DSSP file (Angstrom, degrees, kcal/mol; ACC not computed):
  #  RESIDUE AA STRUCTURE BP1 BP2  ACC     N-H-->O    O-->H-N    N-H-->O    O-->H-N    TCO  KAPPA ALPHA  PHI   PSI    X-CA   Y-CA   Z-CA
    1    1 A M              0   0    0      0, 0.0    65,-3.2     0, 0.0     2,-0.4   0.000 360.0 360.0 360.0 141.1    5.3   -5.8   -9.7
    2    2 A E  E     -A   65   0A   0     63,-0.2     2,-0.6    15,-0.0    63,-0.2  -0.962 360.0-160.6-118.2 135.3    4.4   -9.5   -8.8
    3    3 A M  E     -A   64   0A   0     61,-2.5    61,-2.9    -2,-0.4     2,-0.5  -0.965  14.8-141.0-114.5 120.9    4.1  -10.8   -5.3
    4    4 A L  E     -A   63   0A   0     -2,-0.6     2,-0.6    59,-0.2    59,-0.2  -0.688  19.3-163.0 -80.5 127.0    4.4  -14.6   -5.0
    5    5 A I  E     +A   62   0A   0     57,-3.5    57,-2.0    -2,-0.5     2,-0.3  -0.949  26.5 134.4-119.5 117.8    1.9  -15.8   -2.4
    6    6 A N    >   -     0   0    0     -2,-0.6     3,-1.2    55,-0.2    46,-0.3  -0.968  62.9-100.0-152.9 167.1    2.2  -19.2   -0.8
    7    7 A D  T 3  S+     0   0    0     -2,-0.3    46,-1.8     1,-0.2    47,-0.3   0.717 113.8  58.2 -64.6 -23.3    2.0  -20.7    2.7
    8    8 A S  T 3  S+     0   0    0     44,-0.2    -1,-0.2    43,-0.1     2,-0.1   0.641  87.5  89.9 -87.0 -12.5    5.8  -21.0    3.2
    9    9 A R  S <  S-     0   0    0     -3,-1.2    43,-3.3    42,-0.1    44,-0.4  -0.400  73.6-124.0 -79.0 159.7    6.6  -17.3    2.7
   10   10 A T  B  >  -B   51   0B   0     41,-0.3     4,-1.4    42,-0.1    41,-0.2  -0.639  18.2-116.7 -99.8 161.3    6.5  -14.8    5.6
   11   11 A I  H  > S+     0   0    0     39,-2.1     4,-2.5    36,-0.3     3,-0.2   0.912 116.3  59.3 -57.2 -44.2    4.6  -11.6    6.1
   12   12 A R  H  > S+     0   0    0     36,-2.5     4,-2.6    38,-0.2    -1,-0.2   0.860 100.4  55.0 -56.4 -38.9    7.9   -9.7    6.1
   13   13 A E  H  > S+     0   0    0     35,-0.2     4,-2.0    -3,-0.2    -1,-0.2   0.913 109.9  45.7 -64.4 -42.0    8.8  -11.0    2.6
   14   14 A L  H  X S+     0   0    0     -4,-1.4     4,-2.4    -3,-0.2    -2,-0.2   0.917 112.7  51.2 -64.2 -42.5    5.5   -9.7    1.2
   15   15 A Q  H  X S+     0   0    0     -4,-2.5     4,-2.7     1,-0.2    -2,-0.2   0.912 109.9  49.0 -60.8 -43.4    6.1   -6.4    3.0
   16   16 A Q  H  X S+     0   0    0     -4,-2.6     4,-1.9     2,-0.2    -1,-0.2   0.902 110.6  50.0 -66.7 -41.5    9.6   -6.0    1.6
   17   17 A E  H  X S+     0   0    0     -4,-2.0     4,-1.1     2,-0.2    -1,-0.2   0.936 114.3  45.4 -61.0 -46.2    8.5   -6.8   -2.0
   18   18 A F  H >X S+     0   0    0     -4,-2.4     4,-2.5     1,-0.2     3,-0.6   0.930 113.3  48.8 -63.0 -46.5    5.8   -4.2   -1.7
   19   19 A N  H 3< S+     0   0    0     -4,-2.7    -1,-0.2     1,-0.2    -2,-0.2   0.771 102.8  62.2 -69.7 -25.8    8.0   -1.6   -0.1
   20   20 A N  H 3< S+     0   0    0     -4,-1.9    -1,-0.2    -5,-0.2    -2,-0.2   0.858 113.8  35.7 -64.6 -34.1   10.7   -2.0   -2.7
   21   21 A T  H << S+     0   0    0     -4,-1.1    -2,-0.2    -3,-0.6    -1,-0.2   0.834 130.9  31.1 -85.8 -36.7    8.2   -0.9   -5.4
   22   22 A F  S >< S-     0   0    0     -4,-2.5     3,-2.0    -5,-0.2    -1,-0.3  -0.778  70.2-179.3-123.9  84.6    6.4    1.7   -3.2
   23   23 A P  T 3  S+     0   0    0      0, 0.0    -1,-0.1     0, 0.0    -4,-0.1   0.651  80.8  50.1 -65.9 -16.1    9.0    3.0   -0.8
   24   24 A F  T 3  S+     0   0    0     68,-0.0    68,-2.6    67,-0.0     2,-0.3   0.201 107.1  64.7-106.9  16.5    6.6    5.4    1.0
   25   25 A L  E <   -C   91   0C   0     -3,-2.0     2,-0.3    66,-0.2    66,-0.2  -0.927  59.7-171.0-130.3 157.2    4.0    2.8    1.5
   26   26 A K  E     -C   90   0C   0     64,-2.1    64,-3.0    -2,-0.3     2,-0.5  -0.993  18.2-130.9-146.2 154.6    3.9   -0.4    3.6
   27   27 A L  E     -C   89   0C   0     -2,-0.3     2,-0.4    62,-0.2    62,-0.2  -0.871  20.0-172.4-101.9 134.0    1.5   -3.3    3.9
   28   28 A E  E     -C   88   0C   0     60,-2.4    60,-2.6    -2,-0.5     2,-0.4  -0.965  13.0-143.5-122.0 147.0    0.4   -4.5    7.3
   29   29 A F  E     -C   87   0C   0     17,-0.4    17,-3.4    -2,-0.4     2,-0.3  -0.861  13.4-163.8-114.6 145.4   -1.6   -7.7    7.8
   30   30 A F  E     -CD  86  45C   0     56,-2.9    56,-0.6    -2,-0.4    15,-0.2  -0.840  29.6-124.5-128.1 160.4   -4.4   -8.3   10.4
   31   31 A D  S    S+     0   0    0     13,-2.2    14,-0.1    -2,-0.3    -1,-0.0   0.502  97.8  37.9 -84.9  -3.4   -6.2  -11.3   11.9
   32   32 A V  S    S-     0   0    0     12,-0.2    -2,-0.1    54,-0.1     2,-0.1  -0.981  90.1-105.6-139.6 152.7   -9.6   -9.9   10.8
   33   33 A P        -     0   0    0      0, 0.0     2,-0.3     0, 0.0    53,-0.1  -0.401  36.0-126.2 -73.4 157.9  -10.8   -8.1    7.7
   34   34 A H        -     0   0    0     53,-0.2     2,-0.2    -2,-0.1     3,-0.1  -0.760  15.7-117.1-104.8 153.0  -11.6   -4.4    8.0
   35   35 A A    >   -     0   0    0     -2,-0.3     3,-2.0     1,-0.1    -1,-0.0  -0.504  50.9 -77.1 -80.4 155.7  -14.7   -2.5    7.1
   36   36 A E  T 3  S+     0   0    0      1,-0.3    -1,-0.1    -2,-0.2     3,-0.1  -0.281 116.3   1.5 -57.5 132.6  -14.6    0.1    4.4
   37   37 A K  T 3  S+     0   0    0     64,-0.3     2,-0.4     1,-0.2    -1,-0.3   0.677 107.9 117.1  61.6  21.2  -13.1    3.4    5.6
   38   38 A K    <   -     0   0    0     -3,-2.0     2,-0.2    63,-0.1    -1,-0.2  -0.962  56.9-139.8-121.4 136.9  -12.5    1.9    9.0
   39   39 A A        -     0   0    0     -2,-0.4    -4,-0.1    -3,-0.1    49,-0.0  -0.572  14.3-132.3 -88.7 154.9   -9.1    1.4   10.6
   40   40 A L        -     0   0    0     -2,-0.2    -6,-0.1    -6,-0.1    59,-0.1  -0.815  28.1-104.1-103.0 148.6   -8.2   -1.7   12.6
   41   41 A P    >   -     0   0    0      0, 0.0     3,-1.9     0, 0.0     4,-0.2  -0.365  26.1-117.9 -70.0 152.4   -6.5   -1.5   16.0
   42   42 A K  G >  S+     0   0    0      1,-0.3     3,-1.7     2,-0.2    -2,-0.0   0.773 110.9  71.4 -58.9 -27.0   -2.8   -2.3   16.3
   43   43 A S  G 3  S+     0   0    0      1,-0.3    -1,-0.3   -13,-0.0    -3,-0.0   0.720  94.5  54.7 -64.1 -20.4   -3.6   -5.2   18.6
   44   44 A R  G <  S+     0   0    0     -3,-1.9   -13,-2.2     2,-0.1    -1,-0.3   0.473  83.4 115.1 -91.3  -3.4   -5.1   -7.0   15.5
   45   45 A M  B <   -D   30   0C   0     -3,-1.7     2,-0.4    -4,-0.2   -15,-0.3  -0.417  65.4-128.4 -70.5 140.1   -1.8   -6.7   13.5
   46   46 A I        -     0   0    0    -17,-3.4   -17,-0.4    -2,-0.1    -1,-0.1  -0.737  26.5-107.1 -91.9 136.0    0.0   -9.9   12.7
   47   47 A A    >   -     0   0    0     -2,-0.4     3,-1.6     1,-0.1   -36,-0.3  -0.351  25.4-129.7 -60.6 138.9    3.7  -10.2   13.5
   48   48 A N  T 3  S+     0   0    0      1,-0.3   -36,-2.5   -37,-0.1   -35,-0.2   0.525 101.6  66.1 -76.7  -2.7    5.8  -10.0   10.3
   49   49 A D  T 3  S+     0   0    0    -38,-0.2    -1,-0.3   -39,-0.1     2,-0.1   0.473  79.9 108.8 -91.6  -0.9    7.8  -13.1   11.1
   50   50 A R  S <  S-     0   0    0     -3,-1.6   -39,-2.1     1,-0.1   -38,-0.2  -0.439  75.5-112.9 -73.8 146.9    4.7  -15.3   10.8
   51   51 A K  B >>  -B   10   0B   0    -41,-0.2     3,-1.0    -2,-0.1     4,-0.6  -0.542  19.3-127.2 -75.0 143.6    4.3  -17.6    7.8
   52   52 A I  H >> S+     0   0    0    -43,-3.3     4,-1.6   -46,-0.3     3,-1.5   0.889 108.2  61.2 -58.8 -40.2    1.5  -16.7    5.5
   53   53 A G  H 34 S+     0   0    0    -46,-1.8    -1,-0.2   -44,-0.4   -46,-0.1   0.777 101.1  53.8 -59.4 -27.6    0.0  -20.3    5.8
   54   54 A A  H <4 S+     0   0    0     -3,-1.0    -1,-0.3   -47,-0.3    -2,-0.2   0.631 117.2  34.2 -82.1 -13.1   -0.5  -19.8    9.5
   55   55 A V  H << S+     0   0    0     -3,-1.5     2,-0.2    -4,-0.6    -2,-0.2   0.538  96.0  88.7-122.0  -9.0   -2.5  -16.6    9.2
   56   56 A R     <  -     0   0    0     -4,-1.6    29,-0.2     1,-0.1    28,-0.2  -0.572  55.8-150.0 -99.6 162.1   -4.6  -16.7    6.0
   57   57 A K  S    S+     0   0    0     27,-1.7     2,-0.5    -2,-0.2    27,-0.2   0.714  85.8  52.5 -97.1 -27.3   -8.1  -18.1    5.4
   58   58 A V        -     0   0    0     25,-0.6     2,-1.2     2,-0.1    -1,-0.2  -0.961  68.2-156.9-116.4 119.2   -7.7  -19.2    1.8
   59   59 A H        +     0   0    0     -2,-0.5     2,-0.5    -3,-0.1    24,-0.1  -0.493  43.1 135.2 -98.7  65.9   -4.8  -21.4    1.0
   60   60 A R        -     0   0    0     -2,-1.2     2,-0.2    22,-0.2    -2,-0.1  -0.952  44.6-143.0-113.2 127.7   -4.4  -20.7   -2.7
   61   61 A D        +     0   0    0     -2,-0.5     2,-0.3   -55,-0.1   -55,-0.2  -0.568  39.9 121.0 -85.8 154.0   -0.9  -20.1   -4.2
   62   62 A G  E     -A    5   0A   0    -57,-2.0   -57,-3.5    -2,-0.2     2,-0.5  -0.979  58.9 -87.3 174.2 178.3   -0.4  -17.5   -6.9
   63   63 A K  E     -A    4   0A   0     -2,-0.3     2,-0.7   -59,-0.2   -59,-0.2  -0.964  32.6-151.8-112.5 121.1    1.2  -14.4   -8.2
   64   64 A L  E     -A    3   0A   0    -61,-2.9   -61,-2.5    -2,-0.5     2,-0.6  -0.838   9.2-148.0 -92.7 117.5   -0.5  -11.2   -7.3
   65   65 A V  E     -A    2   0A   0     -2,-0.7     2,-0.5   -63,-0.2   -63,-0.2  -0.774  16.1-170.4 -88.1 124.3    0.2   -8.5   -9.9
   66   66 A V        -     0   0    0    -65,-3.2     2,-0.3    -2,-0.6    -2,-0.0  -0.967   2.5-172.5-119.3 127.6    0.2   -5.1   -8.4
   67   67 A T    >   -     0   0    0     -2,-0.5     3,-1.2     4,-0.1    41,-0.3  -0.817  34.9-120.2-117.8 160.0    0.3   -1.9  -10.5
   68   68 A E  T 3  S+     0   0    0     -2,-0.3    41,-2.3     1,-0.2    42,-0.4   0.721 112.6  58.7 -70.1 -20.1    0.8    1.7   -9.6
   69   69 A N  T 3  S+     0   0    0     39,-0.2    -1,-0.2    38,-0.2     2,-0.2   0.510  84.1 102.5 -86.8  -4.7   -2.6    2.5  -11.2
   70   70 A E  S <  S-     0   0    0     -3,-1.2    38,-2.5     1,-0.1    39,-0.2  -0.530  74.1-122.4 -76.5 142.9   -4.4    0.1   -8.8
   71   71 A T  B  >  -F  107   0D   0     36,-0.3     4,-2.2    -2,-0.2    36,-0.3  -0.429  19.3-113.8 -81.7 162.5   -6.3    1.6   -5.9
   72   72 A V  H  > S+     0   0    0     34,-2.0     4,-2.8    32,-0.4     5,-0.2   0.926 118.4  51.9 -59.9 -44.8   -5.6    0.8   -2.3
   73   73 A S  H  > S+     0   0    0     31,-2.5     4,-2.6    33,-0.2    -1,-0.2   0.875 106.9  53.3 -64.1 -35.5   -9.0   -0.8   -2.0
   74   74 A Q  H  > S+     0   0    0     30,-0.3     4,-2.6     2,-0.2    -1,-0.2   0.941 111.6  45.4 -62.0 -46.0   -8.5   -3.0   -5.1
   75   75 A L  H  X S+     0   0    0     -4,-2.2     4,-2.4     2,-0.2    -2,-0.2   0.951 114.5  47.3 -62.1 -49.0   -5.2   -4.3   -3.7
   76   76 A E  H  X S+     0   0    0     -4,-2.8     4,-1.9     1,-0.2    11,-0.3   0.896 113.9  48.0 -62.3 -39.3   -6.7   -4.9   -0.2
   77   77 A N  H  X S+     0   0    0     -4,-2.6     4,-3.3    -5,-0.2     5,-0.3   0.894 110.0  52.3 -66.9 -40.1   -9.7   -6.7   -1.8
   78   78 A D  H  X>S+     0   0    0     -4,-2.6     4,-2.3     1,-0.2     5,-0.6   0.923 109.9  48.9 -60.7 -45.2   -7.5   -8.8   -4.1
   79   79 A L  H  X5S+     0   0    0     -4,-2.4     6,-2.1    -5,-0.2     4,-1.2   0.905 118.4  40.1 -62.5 -41.4   -5.5  -10.0   -1.1
   80   80 A W  H  X5S+     0   0    0     -4,-1.9     4,-1.5     4,-0.3    -2,-0.2   0.957 120.3  41.0 -72.7 -51.3   -8.6  -10.8    0.9
   81   81 A N  H  <5S+     0   0    0     -4,-3.3    -3,-0.2     1,-0.2    -2,-0.2   0.856 126.7  30.9 -68.2 -37.4  -10.7  -12.4   -1.9
   82   82 A N  H  <5S+     0   0    0     -4,-2.3    -1,-0.2    -5,-0.3    -3,-0.2   0.757 136.7  17.8 -95.1 -26.6   -8.0  -14.4   -3.6
   83   83 A Y  H  <<S-     0   0    0     -4,-1.2   -25,-0.6    -5,-0.6    -3,-0.2   0.407  92.9-118.5-129.8   0.1   -5.7  -15.3   -0.8
   84   84 A G     <  +     0   0    0     -4,-1.5   -27,-1.7     1,-0.2     2,-0.5   0.816  65.7 139.9  65.1  30.9   -7.6  -14.8    2.5
   85   85 A L        -     0   0    0     -6,-2.1     2,-0.8   -29,-0.2    -1,-0.2  -0.936  45.7-148.1-112.1 123.2   -5.2  -12.1    3.7
   86   86 A S  E     +C   30   0C   0    -56,-0.6   -56,-2.9    -2,-0.5     2,-0.3  -0.805  32.4 170.1 -90.3 113.6   -6.5   -9.1    5.5
   87   87 A A  E     -C   29   0C   0     -2,-0.8     2,-0.4   -11,-0.3   -58,-0.2  -0.886  23.7-162.8-126.7 153.8   -4.2   -6.2    4.7
   88   88 A Q  E     -C   28   0C   0    -60,-2.6   -60,-2.4    -2,-0.3     2,-0.4  -0.997  19.2-132.9-132.6 138.4   -4.1   -2.5    5.1
   89   89 A V  E     -C   27   0C   0     -2,-0.4    11,-2.3   -62,-0.2     2,-0.4  -0.746  21.1-163.2 -88.9 137.6   -1.9   -0.1    3.2
   90   90 A F  E     -CE  26  99C   0    -64,-3.0   -64,-2.1    -2,-0.4     2,-0.4  -0.920   5.5-147.5-118.5 148.5    0.0    2.6    5.3
   91   91 A R  E     -CE  25  98C   0      7,-3.1     7,-2.9    -2,-0.4   -66,-0.2  -0.938  20.3-115.5-117.7 138.6    1.5    5.8    4.0
   92   92 A K  E     + E   0  97C   0    -68,-2.6     2,-0.3    -2,-0.4    26,-0.3  -0.503  31.1 178.8 -69.7 134.8    4.6    7.5    5.4
   93   93 A S  E >   - E   0  96C   0      3,-3.1     3,-1.8    -2,-0.2     2,-0.5  -0.830  65.0 -54.1-140.7  98.5    4.0   10.9    6.8
   94   94 A G  T 3  S-     0   0    0     21,-0.4    25,-0.1    -2,-0.3    24,-0.0  -0.586 121.1 -23.5  65.7-120.2    7.2   12.4    8.2
   95   95 A N  T 3  S+     0   0    0     -2,-0.5     2,-0.3    -3,-0.1    -1,-0.3   0.138 126.5  83.4-107.8  20.9    8.4    9.8   10.6
   96   96 A L  E <   -E   93   0C   0     -3,-1.8    -3,-3.1    -5,-0.0     2,-0.5  -0.812  69.2-136.0-116.1 159.1    5.0    8.2   11.1
   97   97 A W  E     -E   92   0C   0     -2,-0.3     2,-0.4    -5,-0.2    -5,-0.2  -0.978  23.3-165.3-112.4 126.1    3.0    5.6    9.2
   98   98 A I  E     -E   91   0C   0     -7,-2.9    -7,-3.1    -2,-0.5     2,-0.2  -0.905  23.3-115.1-114.4 140.7   -0.7    6.5    8.8
   99   99 A E  E     -E   90   0C   0     -2,-0.4     3,-0.4    -9,-0.2    -9,-0.2  -0.488  17.0-145.3 -70.7 137.4   -3.4    4.1    7.7
  100  100 A T    >   +     0   0    0    -11,-2.3     3,-1.7     1,-0.2     6,-0.2   0.100  59.2 124.8 -92.8  24.2   -4.9    5.0    4.3
  101  101 A S  G >  S+     0   0    0      1,-0.3     3,-0.6     2,-0.2   -64,-0.3   0.791  74.8  48.7 -58.6 -29.7   -8.4    3.8    5.2
  102  102 A L  G 3  S+     0   0    0     -3,-0.4    -1,-0.3     1,-0.2     3,-0.2   0.631 116.9  42.0 -84.9 -12.0   -9.9    7.2    4.4
  103  103 A T  G X   +     0   0    0     -3,-1.7     3,-1.8     1,-0.1   -31,-0.3  -0.104  69.8 129.4-122.9  35.8   -8.1    7.4    1.0
  104  104 A D  T <   +     0   0    0     -3,-0.6   -31,-2.5     1,-0.3   -32,-0.4   0.659  67.7  65.7 -63.1 -16.9   -8.6    3.8   -0.2
  105  105 A S  T 3  S+     0   0    0    -33,-0.2    -1,-0.3    -3,-0.2     2,-0.1   0.594  82.5  97.5 -82.5  -9.9   -9.9    5.2   -3.5
  106  106 A W  S <  S-     0   0    0     -3,-1.8   -34,-2.0    -6,-0.2   -33,-0.2  -0.415  81.6-109.7 -73.7 152.7   -6.5    6.7   -4.3
  107  107 A T  B  >  -F   71   0D   0    -36,-0.3     4,-2.4     1,-0.1   -36,-0.3  -0.385  25.4-113.5 -74.3 161.2   -4.1    4.8   -6.6
  108  108 A L  H  > S+     0   0    0    -38,-2.5     4,-2.7   -41,-0.3     5,-0.2   0.869 118.9  55.3 -63.0 -35.9   -0.9    3.3   -5.1
  109  109 A E  H  > S+     0   0    0    -41,-2.3     4,-2.6   -39,-0.2    -1,-0.2   0.932 108.7  46.6 -63.0 -45.0    1.1    5.8   -7.1
  110  110 A R  H  > S+     0   0    0    -42,-0.4     4,-2.5     2,-0.2    -2,-0.2   0.909 113.2  49.0 -64.3 -41.5   -0.8    8.7   -5.7
  111  111 A Q  H  X S+     0   0    0     -4,-2.4     4,-2.4     2,-0.2    -2,-0.2   0.926 112.4  48.2 -61.9 -43.6   -0.4    7.3   -2.1
  112  112 A N  H  X S+     0   0    0     -4,-2.7     4,-2.2     2,-0.2    -2,-0.2   0.908 111.8  49.2 -64.9 -41.8    3.3    6.8   -2.7
  113  113 A R  H  X S+     0   0    0     -4,-2.6     4,-2.6     2,-0.2    -1,-0.2   0.906 110.8  50.4 -63.4 -42.4    3.7   10.3   -4.1
  114  114 A E  H  X S+     0   0    0     -4,-2.5     4,-2.5     1,-0.2    -2,-0.2   0.907 110.0  50.9 -62.3 -41.6    1.8   11.8   -1.1
  115  115 A G  H  X S+     0   0    0     -4,-2.4     4,-1.3     2,-0.2   -21,-0.4   0.892 109.5  50.4 -61.3 -41.1    4.1    9.8    1.2
  116  116 A Y  H  X S+     0   0    0     -4,-2.2     4,-1.6     1,-0.2     3,-0.4   0.946 113.1  45.5 -60.6 -49.3    7.2   11.2   -0.5
  117  117 A E  H  X S+     0   0    0     -4,-2.6     4,-1.0     1,-0.2    -2,-0.2   0.870 114.1  47.8 -65.7 -37.5    5.9   14.7   -0.3
  118  118 A M  H  < S+     0   0    0     -4,-2.5    -1,-0.2   -26,-0.3    -2,-0.2   0.703 116.2  44.9 -75.0 -19.0    4.9   14.4    3.4
  119  119 A S  H  < S+     0   0    0     -4,-1.3    -2,-0.2    -3,-0.4    -1,-0.2   0.689 111.7  46.5-100.7 -20.0    8.2   12.8    4.4
  120  120 A N  H  < S-     0   0    0     -4,-1.6    -2,-0.1     2,-0.2    -3,-0.1   0.694  83.3-144.6-101.2 -20.4   10.8   15.0    2.6
  121  121 A G     <  +     0   0    0     -4,-1.0     2,-0.3    -5,-0.2    -3,-0.1   0.673  67.8  85.2  68.3  16.0    9.6   18.4    3.5
  122  122 A Y  S    S-     0   0    0     -5,-0.2    -1,-0.2     1,-0.0    -2,-0.2  -0.912  92.7 -61.7-141.0 172.3   10.6   19.9    0.1
  123  123 A E        -     0   0    0     -2,-0.3     5,-0.0     1,-0.1    -1,-0.0  -0.269  53.7-128.1 -61.2 133.1    9.2   20.2   -3.3
  124  124 A S    >   -     0   0    0      1,-0.1     3,-1.0    -3,-0.0     4,-0.3  -0.557   5.3-136.2 -80.6 141.0    8.5   16.9   -5.0
  125  125 A P  G >  S+     0   0    0      0, 0.0     3,-0.8     0, 0.0     4,-0.3   0.749 106.2  66.7 -64.5 -20.5    9.8   16.1   -8.4
  126  126 A Y  G 3  S+     0   0    0      1,-0.2     3,-0.4     2,-0.1     4,-0.3   0.822  98.8  50.9 -66.3 -29.8    6.3   14.7   -9.1
  127  127 A R  G <> S+     0   0    0     -3,-1.0     4,-1.1     1,-0.2    -1,-0.2   0.502  76.3 103.2 -88.1  -4.1    4.8   18.2   -8.8
  128  128 A K  T <4 S+     0   0    0     -3,-0.8    -1,-0.2    -4,-0.3    -2,-0.1   0.842  98.6  19.5 -53.5 -39.0    7.1   20.0  -11.2
  129  129 A G  T >4 S+     0   0    0     -3,-0.4     3,-0.9    -4,-0.3    -1,-0.3   0.577 107.7  80.9-104.7 -11.3    4.5   20.1  -14.0
  130  130 A E  T 34 S+     0   0    0     -4,-0.3    -2,-0.1     1,-0.2    -1,-0.1   0.852  91.1  48.7 -68.8 -35.8    1.3   19.5  -12.1
  131  131 A D  T 3< S+     0   0    0     -4,-1.1     2,-0.4     2,-0.1    -1,-0.2   0.489  97.0  89.1 -85.0  -1.4    0.8   23.1  -10.8
  132  132 A L  S <  S-     0   0    0     -3,-0.9     3,-0.0     2,-0.0    -3,-0.0  -0.768  72.8-136.6 -98.9 140.3    1.3   24.6  -14.3
  133  133 A D    >   -     0   0    0     -2,-0.4     3,-1.9     3,-0.2     6,-0.2  -0.855  10.9-152.0 -91.0 113.0   -1.4   25.1  -16.8
  134  134 A P  T 3  S+     0   0    0      0, 0.0    -1,-0.1     0, 0.0     6,-0.0   0.728  95.1  57.2 -61.9 -18.9    0.1   24.0  -20.1
  135  135 A G  T 3  S+     0   0    0      1,-0.1     2,-1.0    -3,-0.0    -2,-0.0   0.652  90.3  78.5 -83.0 -15.1   -2.2   26.4  -21.9
  136  136 A D    X   -     0   0    0     -3,-1.9     3,-1.1     1,-0.2     4,-0.2  -0.803  58.1-177.6 -97.7 100.3   -0.9   29.4  -20.0
  137  137 A R  G >  S+     0   0    0     -2,-1.0     3,-0.9     1,-0.2    -1,-0.2   0.621  72.5  74.7 -76.2 -12.8    2.5   30.3  -21.6
  138  138 A D  G 3  S+     0   0    0      1,-0.2    -1,-0.2     3,-0.0    -2,-0.0   0.735  92.1  56.4 -69.3 -21.3    3.2   33.1  -19.2
  139  139 A K  G <  S+     0   0    0     -3,-1.1     2,-0.3    -6,-0.2    -1,-0.2   0.548  88.2  95.4 -88.1  -7.2    4.1   30.5  -16.5
  140  140 A W    <         0   0    0     -3,-0.9    -3,-0.0    -4,-0.2     0, 0.0  -0.621 360.0 360.0 -87.1 142.9    6.7   28.8  -18.6
  141  141 A E              0   0    0     -2,-0.3    -1,-0.1     0, 0.0    -3,-0.0   0.444 360.0 360.0 -86.2 360.0   10.4   29.7  -18.2
């Protein structure tokens, strides 16, 4: 996935692009950077109708390539270091969104899968083969 970052786009546009690829994750943007494994208060969250140019520290345009194998901390660091945007990834858990600050080392794919599993309350299609030992033929149907 590629996210176009320039001053004329809104926070909401970035959030929608990200959420289209990772439906059980969302990006929130803040007016200050966060410390490692520390959450920021909701009062520091930037309204999603704001233009990127009005809230970022580095005014460099570009395309940010985001992959499912990238960790949360890599994405957040890329946004801060390359574009001056302080972002936090949140994961869906039932009908709540929880900040992933304690699991920033997880990949986006793993976070998204966890969000799926926590939100649907039934067995995930992601887990169909994970709990099976491919060397143990007694567990195969």
